C-alpha positions as CSV (number, residue, x, y, z in Angstrom):
1,M,-41.6,40.5,-6.6
2,I,-44.0,39.3,-3.9
3,D,-46.9,39.0,-6.5
4,A,-44.6,37.1,-8.8
5,F,-43.7,34.7,-6.0
6,A,-47.4,34.1,-5.2
7,Y,-48.3,33.5,-8.8
8,A,-45.4,31.1,-9.2
9,L,-46.3,29.2,-6.0
10,I,-50.0,28.8,-7.1
11,S,-48.8,27.7,-10.5
12,V,-46.5,24.9,-9.3
13,V,-49.2,23.7,-6.8
14,A,-51.7,23.5,-9.8
15,V,-49.1,21.6,-11.9
16,S,-48.4,19.3,-9.0
17,L,-52.1,18.3,-8.8
18,I,-51.6,16.7,-12.3
19,S,-49.7,14.0,-10.5
20,L,-53.0,12.7,-9.1
21,I,-54.2,11.8,-12.6
22,G,-53.8,8.2,-11.7
23,V,-56.8,8.5,-9.5
24,I,-58.9,7.5,-12.5
25,T,-57.5,3.9,-12.2
26,L,-59.0,3.4,-8.7
27,S,-62.2,2.3,-10.4
28,F,-60.4,-0.2,-12.7
29,K,-60.5,-4.0,-11.9
30,G,-57.2,-5.5,-10.9
31,E,-57.0,-7.9,-13.8
32,W,-57.7,-5.2,-16.4
33,L,-55.2,-2.9,-14.8
34,K,-52.6,-5.6,-14.8
35,K,-53.0,-6.0,-18.6
36,I,-52.3,-2.4,-19.3
37,L,-49.3,-1.9,-16.9
38,L,-46.6,-2.8,-19.4
39,L,-48.3,-0.5,-21.9
40,L,-48.0,2.3,-19.4
41,V,-44.4,1.4,-18.8
42,S,-43.8,1.5,-22.6
43,F,-45.6,4.8,-22.8
44,A,-43.4,6.2,-20.0
45,A,-40.2,5.1,-21.9
46,G,-41.4,6.9,-25.0
47,A,-42.4,10.0,-23.1
48,L,-39.0,10.1,-21.4
49,L,-37.1,9.7,-24.6
50,G,-39.4,12.2,-26.4
51,D,-38.8,14.7,-23.5
52,V,-35.0,14.3,-23.8
53,F,-34.6,14.5,-27.6
54,L,-37.5,16.9,-28.4
55,H,-37.5,19.3,-25.4
56,L,-34.5,19.1,-23.1
57,L,-31.6,18.6,-25.5
58,P,-32.8,21.3,-27.9
59,E,-33.1,23.7,-25.0
60,L,-29.7,22.7,-23.7
61,V,-27.9,23.4,-27.0
62,E,-29.7,26.7,-27.8
63,E,-26.6,28.7,-26.9
64,G,-24.4,26.2,-28.8
65,F,-23.0,22.8,-28.1
66,A,-19.9,22.5,-25.9
67,L,-18.0,19.5,-24.6
68,N,-18.9,20.3,-21.0
69,L,-22.5,19.5,-21.8
70,S,-21.5,16.0,-22.8
71,F,-19.7,15.6,-19.5
72,M,-22.7,16.8,-17.6
73,I,-25.0,14.4,-19.4
74,L,-22.6,11.5,-18.8
75,G,-22.5,12.7,-15.1
76,G,-26.2,12.3,-15.0
77,I,-26.0,8.7,-16.4
78,G,-23.1,7.9,-14.0
79,F,-25.0,9.2,-11.0
80,S,-28.0,7.1,-11.9
81,F,-25.8,4.0,-12.3
82,V,-24.3,4.5,-8.9
83,I,-27.6,5.1,-7.2
84,E,-29.1,2.0,-8.8
85,K,-26.1,-0.1,-7.8
86,F,-26.6,1.1,-4.2
87,I,-30.3,0.3,-4.4
88,H,-29.6,-3.2,-5.7
89,W,-26.9,-3.8,-3.2
90,R,-29.2,-2.9,-0.3
91,H,-32.4,-4.4,-1.4
92,C,-32.4,-6.6,-4.5
93,H,-31.9,-9.9,-2.8
94,I,-35.6,-9.6,-1.6
95,I,-38.4,-10.6,-3.9
96,T,-40.6,-7.8,-5.3
97,T,-43.8,-7.4,-3.4
98,K,-46.1,-4.5,-2.3
99,E,-43.9,-4.3,0.8
100,H,-40.7,-4.4,-1.2
101,V,-40.9,-2.7,-4.6
102,H,-38.6,-3.1,-7.6
103,P,-35.6,-0.7,-7.8
104,V,-37.1,0.7,-11.0
105,A,-39.6,2.6,-8.8
106,T,-36.9,4.3,-6.8
107,M,-35.0,5.3,-9.9
108,N,-38.2,6.7,-11.5
109,L,-38.9,8.7,-8.4
110,I,-35.4,10.2,-8.3
111,G,-35.7,11.2,-12.0
112,D,-39.2,12.6,-11.5
113,G,-38.0,14.7,-8.5
114,V,-35.2,16.2,-10.5
115,H,-37.5,16.9,-13.4
116,N,-40.1,18.6,-11.2
117,F,-37.5,20.7,-9.5
118,I,-36.4,22.0,-12.9
119,D,-40.0,22.7,-13.8
120,G,-40.2,24.8,-10.6
121,L,-37.1,26.7,-11.6
122,I,-38.5,27.4,-15.1
123,I,-41.9,28.6,-13.8
124,G,-40.4,30.8,-11.1
125,A,-37.9,32.4,-13.5
126,S,-40.7,33.0,-16.1
127,Y,-42.8,34.9,-13.5
128,I,-39.8,37.1,-12.7
129,V,-39.8,38.1,-16.3
130,S,-43.5,39.0,-16.5
131,L,-47.0,37.7,-15.6
132,P,-47.9,36.7,-19.2
133,V,-44.6,34.8,-19.7
134,G,-45.2,33.0,-16.4
135,L,-48.8,32.0,-17.3
136,A,-47.7,30.8,-20.8
137,T,-44.8,28.8,-19.3
138,T,-47.1,27.3,-16.6
139,F,-49.6,26.2,-19.3
140,A,-46.8,24.5,-21.3
141,V,-45.4,22.7,-18.3
142,L,-48.9,21.6,-17.3
143,L,-49.6,20.0,-20.7
144,H,-46.1,18.5,-20.6
145,E,-46.7,16.9,-17.2
146,I,-49.9,15.0,-18.2
147,P,-48.2,12.3,-20.3
148,Q,-45.2,12.3,-17.9
149,E,-47.4,11.6,-14.8
150,I,-49.5,8.9,-16.5
151,G,-46.3,7.1,-17.4
152,D,-44.7,7.6,-14.0
153,F,-47.9,6.2,-12.3
154,G,-47.8,3.1,-14.5
155,V,-44.1,2.5,-13.7
156,L,-44.8,2.7,-9.9
157,L,-47.7,0.2,-10.2
158,H,-45.6,-2.2,-12.3
159,A,-42.8,-2.0,-9.8
160,G,-45.0,-3.1,-6.9
161,Y,-46.7,0.0,-5.4
162,S,-50.3,-0.1,-4.5
163,R,-52.5,2.4,-6.4
164,K,-52.9,4.7,-3.3
165,K,-49.2,4.6,-2.5
166,A,-48.3,5.3,-6.1
167,L,-50.6,8.3,-6.1
168,F,-49.2,9.6,-2.8
169,M,-45.5,9.2,-3.9
170,N,-46.2,10.8,-7.3
171,F,-47.8,13.8,-5.6
172,M,-45.0,14.2,-3.0
173,L,-42.4,14.1,-5.7
174,A,-44.4,16.6,-7.7
175,L,-44.1,19.1,-4.8
176,T,-40.3,19.3,-5.4
177,S,-41.3,21.9,-8.0
178,I,-42.0,24.2,-5.0
179,L,-38.3,23.9,-4.0
180,G,-37.5,25.0,-7.5
181,V,-39.6,28.1,-7.2
182,L,-38.1,28.9,-3.7
183,T,-34.6,28.5,-5.2
184,V,-35.3,31.0,-7.9
185,F,-36.6,33.7,-5.5
186,V,-33.9,33.1,-2.9
187,V,-30.9,32.8,-5.2
188,G,-32.3,35.2,-7.8
189,D,-30.0,34.2,-10.7
190,V,-30.2,30.5,-11.6
191,E,-28.7,30.7,-15.0
192,G,-25.5,29.2,-13.8
193,I,-27.0,26.0,-12.4
194,A,-30.0,25.6,-14.8
195,P,-27.9,24.1,-17.6
196,F,-26.3,21.6,-15.2
197,L,-29.7,20.5,-13.9
198,V,-31.1,20.1,-17.4
199,A,-28.1,18.1,-18.5
200,F,-28.3,16.0,-15.3
201,A,-32.0,15.3,-16.1
202,V,-31.1,14.3,-19.7
203,G,-28.6,11.7,-18.5
204,N,-31.0,10.5,-15.8
205,F,-33.9,10.1,-18.2
206,I,-31.8,8.3,-20.8
207,Y,-30.6,5.9,-18.2
208,I,-34.0,5.2,-16.7
209,A,-35.6,4.7,-20.2
210,G,-32.8,2.5,-21.5
211,S,-31.7,0.6,-18.4
212,D,-34.8,0.3,-16.3
213,L,-38.0,0.7,-18.4
214,I,-37.2,-0.9,-21.8
215,P,-35.7,-4.1,-20.2
216,E,-39.0,-4.5,-18.3
217,L,-40.8,-4.7,-21.6
218,H,-38.6,-7.6,-22.8
219,K,-39.9,-9.8,-19.9
220,E,-43.1,-10.3,-21.8
221,N,-42.7,-12.2,-25.1
222,G,-45.1,-12.6,-28.0
223,T,-45.6,-10.8,-31.3
224,K,-48.9,-9.2,-30.3
225,S,-47.5,-7.9,-27.0
226,A,-44.4,-6.5,-28.7
227,F,-46.6,-4.8,-31.3
228,F,-48.7,-3.0,-28.7
229,Q,-45.7,-2.1,-26.6
230,L,-44.1,-0.5,-29.7
231,I,-47.3,1.5,-30.4
232,A,-47.4,2.7,-26.7
233,L,-43.7,3.7,-27.0
234,A,-44.3,5.6,-30.2
235,L,-47.4,7.2,-28.7
236,G,-45.3,8.5,-25.8
237,V,-42.8,10.1,-28.2
238,L,-45.6,11.5,-30.4
239,V,-47.4,13.1,-27.5
240,M,-44.1,14.9,-26.6
241,A,-43.7,15.9,-30.3
242,A,-47.3,17.3,-30.3
243,L,-46.4,19.6,-27.4
244,L,-43.8,21.3,-29.5
245,F,-46.7,23.1,-31.3
246,L,-48.0,24.5,-28.0
247,E,-44.7,25.9,-26.8
């Protein structure tokens, strides 16, 4: 069990390092980066929706669909709505700047934290089964995180974070996967709470993509802009679809 815990811990730290993928943008000029930000937001929306409908929902209904799953998903949407209302109530009378970021950033960070916690649960549980299963799961999660983290980084930049702060926050939220691993090895049996967390993530991701990210895309008009946003959105979905062949 100790060996399994060590392998799981090393795995989630390795996966967390993927959150630093945005470091490649540090060499980009500000104007060029500004031009691609909405494309990254569009890609993030596609990746979130692809994650929901191609990965999380199919996993959630593997044992069969029940009405309680619908209520859990609605609970995730409702929770996100309440949190965003609170964020707007507290902050949204202030103009968006690097010192005061747009609420979409906070919502994205909350969703990312829940998602990474679930990844930690999955990786920890898989190592309890066996080393090969743990390694295979880690590889799948790692591939899954690359498009997710690229999109998340773009959302944070678009919302007002500096590049360095966006990298730092992305990495800190990625470390919530360690809490997921610790939960598995402390609690032991997480089967009871895992479906709730996955359903919560589904509701959270649907809300973020539909209520926060996609409305941001409508702030920039023009046929050319809309076309490239649609391509980026589709690409986010297609990347998630491609990962199905590696699972």
